[in-house]
N, C-alpha and C positions, 0 to 999 in steps of 0.2 A: 504494500500500500504506500509505503514511503517513496518507493521508486516511481509509482504512478503519479503521486503528488508532485514529485520533482519534475517529471517530464511535462506535466500539465502546466506547471509554473513557468518552465523554460520556454515552452511553446508560446505562452501568452506574452512573455517578455519579448521574444523574438518577433512576434507579430506586431506588437506595439512599436518596436524599434523600426521595423520596415515601414509602417504607416507614417511615422514621423519623418523618416528619410524621404519617403515619396512626397510628403507635403512640402518639405524644404526644397526638393528639386522642382516641384511644380511652381513654387513661388519665385524661384530664381534659376534661370537656365544654366548658370555657371556653378551652382552649388554642387559639391561632392564630385565634380568631374576630376578624373585622374589627369596628371600631366601627360602630354603626348610623348610617346617614345620616338626616338630619332633614328632613322635608318639612312643608308646611303645607296645610291644606284651605282652599279658597276660602271655605268657610262661616265660617272664623275671622274674615274681614274683613267679609263681608256680614251674616251673622247674621239673614237674612230681614227686615232693617229699614233698612239704609243704602243708599239708591239710588245715592249717589256711589261706593260700594264694590261695586256689583253687577257691573260689566263685568269679565270674566275677564282682559282684557289689563291693566287697572289693578291688579288683585290680583297678577298675575304680576310686574309691575314692582316693586311693593312687596316681594314675597317675595324677588326677586332682590337688591334693594338691602339688605334686612335680613340676607341671608347664608344663606338656606335652600338645601338641596341639591336639593329636589324639590317638586312641586306636585300636590295632589290636587284634582280638579274635582268640585264638587257639581253633579250634572246639572240639578237644578231651578233652578240659578242662571243657566244659559245662557238667553239670550233667543232663540236660534235653534239648531236642530239641523241646519241646512242644511250639506251637506258642505263647501261653500266657506268657510263661517264656521269650521267645525272645523279646516280646513287653515290658516286664518289663526292660530288659537290654537297649533296644532302648530308652525308656523314661528316664531312669536314666542317660544315657550318654548325652542326650539333656539337662537335668536339670543342669548337671555339666559343660555344655559348651564344651563337648568333641566330636570330630568327631569319629564315628565308620568308620575307613578307610581301614581296611583289615580283611580278614577271612582266616585263615591258616588251610588247610585241608590235609588229607592223602588219597591216592589212589595208586593202582599199576596195571600195564597192561603187566608186563613181565611174561606172562604165555601162554602156548599153549592151555590152557583150555578156550574155547570160553565162556562158561557159567560163569566162574570165572571173565573173563574180563567184561562181561555184568553186573555182580553184582557190579563191581567197577564203571562202567558207571552209573548205577542206583543210587549208593551211591553218586557219584559226582553231579548228577542232584539234589538230595535231598539237598546237600550242597549249590548248586547254588540258590535253592529256599530259603534256610535259609538266605543266604547273601542278597537276594532280599528283604525278609521280614524285615531284620534288616536295610536296606538302605545302605548296604556296597557296594562300587563300584568296588572292586577288590578282587579276591580270589586266594590264593596260591595253585598250583597244582603240582603234581609230575609225573614222569614216573613210579615210583616204582622200586623195586630191584628184582633180580632173586630169592632171598630167599634161596640161597645156603650157606650163612653164618649162623653159629649156633646162633649168637646173634648180637645185634647192637654193642656191645663192640668189637666183633671180626671184624665186618665190619670196625669200626674205626681204629682198630689195623692194618688193611690192607689198610688204607688210602682210603677207599671207593671202592676199587677194588674188584670184585666178579666174580667167575667162572660161566658162563652160564649153564643152565640145559643141561644135556646130550642130544646130538642130535640136539641142537639148537644153533644159533649164534646171534650176535647183529643185523644182517640184519633182522632176523625174528622179533626181539624185536622192531626195528624201525617201521616195518609194523604194528604191533599190536598197538603201542602207537599212531602213526599217524592216524590210522583208528578210534581209540577211540576219539581222540580230534577233528577230523572232525565232528563226531556226536555231541560232547559236545559243540563245538563252536556255533552250531545252537541253542542249549539250553541256552547258555550264552547270546546270542543276544536277545532272547525272554525276558530275565530278566534284560538286561542292566548291566550285571556284567562281567567285563574283567577278564579272567583267566590269571594268571601269572605263567608260567612254571619255576620252580626254578632250579638253579644249585645245585641239592641236591641228589647226589649219583645216582645209576642206569645210565640211558642214560644222566642224567644231570650232570655227573661228569666233563664234559669238555664243554667249550663254543660252540665247534663245534657240540656236541651232542644236546645241547639245541636249537641251531639255525637250525639244520637239521629238527627237529620236527616243530618248529615255522614257518620256511620258507615253509615247505611242506604243512602245514595246510593252511597257507596264509589267515588268518582271523584277522580283527581288534579286535576280541574277544579272541584271544590267543596271549599273548605277554610274557614278562619275569618278574618274581620276582627275583631280583638280591640279593643274599646273599653274604655279604662281607667275610664271614668266611668259605665258602665251597670250595674255591680253595686253597689247602694247599701249593702249590708251585707256584711261579711267579704270584701272584694274580692280579697285576695291569694291565698287558697286557691282561689278560683274562677278567677282569671286563670291560675293555675298549671295547672289542669285543661285549659285550652284552648291553652296556649302551644305544645305540640308540633305542633298543626295550623294555627298562625297563619301567614298570608302577608302581613298588614299590621297594624301597631299604630296605632290612633287614640288619641292621648294628650290627655286633657282638662285644661285649666287654667281657673281661676276668679278671676282678678284682679278686684277690685272686687265680689266675691261673685257667685254664680251666679244665673242668671235663674230657674231652677226649684229648684235645690238647690246646695249647695256641698260638695265632698268635699275633705278634706285628704289628698291622695294622696302616698305615700312613693315618689318616682320612683327613687331609688337601689335600693330594695327591688324595685320592679317591673323595673328593668333587670337586676338579678341573676336574677330568675325567668326572664326571657327569655334571658339568656346561658346559664343552666343547661339551657335547652331547646334550645340551639344556634341560636337565632334571629339571623340576620344581615341581615334585611330592613329596610325603611324604618319609621321612626316618624313619623307624620303628626299634627301639632298640630291639635286642634280647640278653639280658644279659645271658652269659653262663659260668660264673665263680663260684668259691667256696665261695666267700665273701657273707655275708648276703645281699640279694637283696635290703633290705630297706636302706642300706647304699651305696651299689654299683650302684644302678640305678640312684640316683641323680648325682653321679660322672659321670656316662655315659652320662646323659643328658647334663651336662656342656661340656663334651668333644665333643659331636656331634654338639651342638649349636655353639661352637667356630669354628668348621671346616666348617659347612655347611652355617653359616651365616657370616663367616669372609670375 
């Protein structure tokens, strides 16, 4: 009887505590929120140009020694997608105490060619399977671009704007992208991997474009990867529009000035936007400056910790 009385009393206290905590959270969106953990993308080290910093295990070692909590893999940086190689990465991350928390992939659906779109769907399913094998919970995805720019440098020079293919409009493009992600959301659900549509050129150039796709698909398996550096004008109001649907924040820094452009981002302000939206997930550094990443990345970590844990 004493044991029953103890359990009943403990249950009552626990219930009361939960009710009070819920009330506090309801009154204040920032109450009881945990500090965001800070990760780093392998892209921050490699940057598509340093062969010595391409191996994922090398980047993992640096990330662990620098004090990051998690690690995001840029899929194009992998030299092999063989399962045995993926398992080596998974094992190394665990031994280092690092969460593999993001998988950044590329795909494109802005094409009237149905076979081409299907190839991109098939590729994205392969990526979802790789993320699943690695134990990664979220994967960055894109709408793609029209491909009418001669190069990425030209696309950047035009601030992400691009002319549609002759005879087609953005209305056509939204139909193709939404159709693709309706299919892919079912595949993501099978693997327990949340896709995050990034504000990353193409239809993702505006918050309205990202939301139009995410809202139309209307699946818990397609949300938003929010990149702080991809809104080149008036970023804060635009970031705020996407914050409630965000599952991963990619935070740009530009020590040594940016390769294509430099943004002076107010990270305490961005952190407040995310806290007010109730965001408790990872912040993943994407260093995109000209300084040596081995000196710039620790500076970036300090900057982000100060903002998101402050």
